[in-house]
N, C-alpha and C positions, 0 to 999 in steps of 0.2 A: 744847712752850711753852704757857702757858694763855692761853685765849682763840682767837679765830676767825683763821686764817692766810690772807691772800690775796695774791694777785700782780695787779699793776696794770700794763697797757700803756696809759699816757697820750699817745697819739701826736696827730699833727697832723690826721689826718680821723676817726679814731674812738678810743674808749675801751673797752678789755675788762678785766673785773675777773673773776678766778678765784678761788673759794673752795675751801679744802682740804677735798676728800671730796665736793664737790659740782659741780665743774667749772665752765663759765662761767655766771655768773650776772648779768652785764650785758655789753651790746654795743650802745653807741650813739655816735653822732657827737659829736665833740668842739667843740660850737658852744653858744653862750649868747646869748639875746636880751636886750636891755636897753632900758629906755625912756630916750631921748637926754636929757629933762629932767632926770629924777630920778636917774638911772645906776641904777636898780634893776632886777634880773633879772626878765623877765616869763615866760620859757621856757627849758628845758633840753633838751639833748639832741635826741630824735627831733622834739620839739615846736617846738623853735626851727630845727631843719632843715626842718621841714614849712612854717615861715612865712616862710623866706629868699626874698625878691623878692615877697612876696605882700602885704605891709603898707605902710602910709603912711610918711612919713618920719619919724615919732617912735619908731619901733622901729628898733634897728639890731642886727644879727646878727654876732658877732665870734668868730673862731677864736682862743682864748686860747693855743694851741700852734703854733709856727711852725717849719718845718724840724727838728721834734722836741724843740724846747727852748721853754721858757716865754716867752712875748713879753707877757703881761698877768698880773701876779702875782695882783692882787685878783680878777679875773674867774675865773682858773684855780682859785684856792682856793674861789670860790663854787661853779663846776661841780663840783669834786671833791667838796666837802662835801655837794652835793645826791646826787650818785652813792653815796657812802659811807652815806647815811642811808637811801637806798634799798636797798643791799645789807644793811647791818648793822642797821638800825633803831636804836632807842634802847637798845644793849647797855650792860650796866654795865661790861664790860672792853672796852676799846680794841681793835681787831685790829691785829695785826702784819702790816705790809705789805713786799712785795718789788716795788720798781717797775723796770721796764726804761727805760734811757737810751741815746742812740746813742754810739757809741764815738767820736765826734767831739766829746762834749759837753766843754765846759770845767769848771774846778773851780768857778766862780761858777755855771753851769748846773746842775751836779749839787746844790750846795748849795741852791740856788734849790728845786730839785725835792723834795728832803728837806723843806725848810722849809713848801712847800705840803703836802705829805702829812701832816705832824705836824700842822699847823694845820687840817687838814680833817677829823681824826679817828683817826688812828692813832697806836697808841700807841707802836710801835717802827717805823721805816723803814729798810730797806736798799736799796742800789742794786745792779743787774746789768746788763752792758752787753747792749743786745739780740740781739747776735749769739751771745753765749753763752748766753742764754736759749732762744734758737730751737735751739740745737744741743742743749741738754739736752731741750727738748720732743720733739726728732726722734729721742732715744735714742742719740746719737753719743757714744761712750765717748771720754773725754779720754786715755786710755793706749794706744788702739790706734795700730798702727805704719803704717797707710796713712794717705795724705793724703786730705782732704777740703777740698771747696771749697762754703761755705755764704754764699748772698746773701740778706739780708735787706731787702726792697723795702718801704718803708712809704709813707704818704701825703706825708710831707715830708722823709724822709732814706732814705739807702741804706746798709747796712754790708755 
């Protein structure tokens, strides 16, 4: 495919973005700090995590992903757009993205995740279950005849 291919683990506690041929290009907390009055973001990721509990009441630190699914669409989109700009810059071609979702996610959760990814700057978006992505990453062959047990323990969900 033309353009940059990226894999995204948009989890409850951290966001990891992997670029084809480059490896892990971003590993930051999935948190965003907003001004309570204007609802405008003031910090993302590591910066937002650093100010958590250290600011006055005018700034609120929010986790837009809870239990592996999106709980705040608008803030999740802003956070992911910030991360995509950080990774891809202002590219002419939008990146192709594969995003990991928990196996227990509903169809609505999956559709919401695709919408957030495409509105954040991805050209194409595909979903893959977290447990399957973990198995591929470990090199487990799907046609082997021996049994395997794989447990994916994340910050908000377990597969």
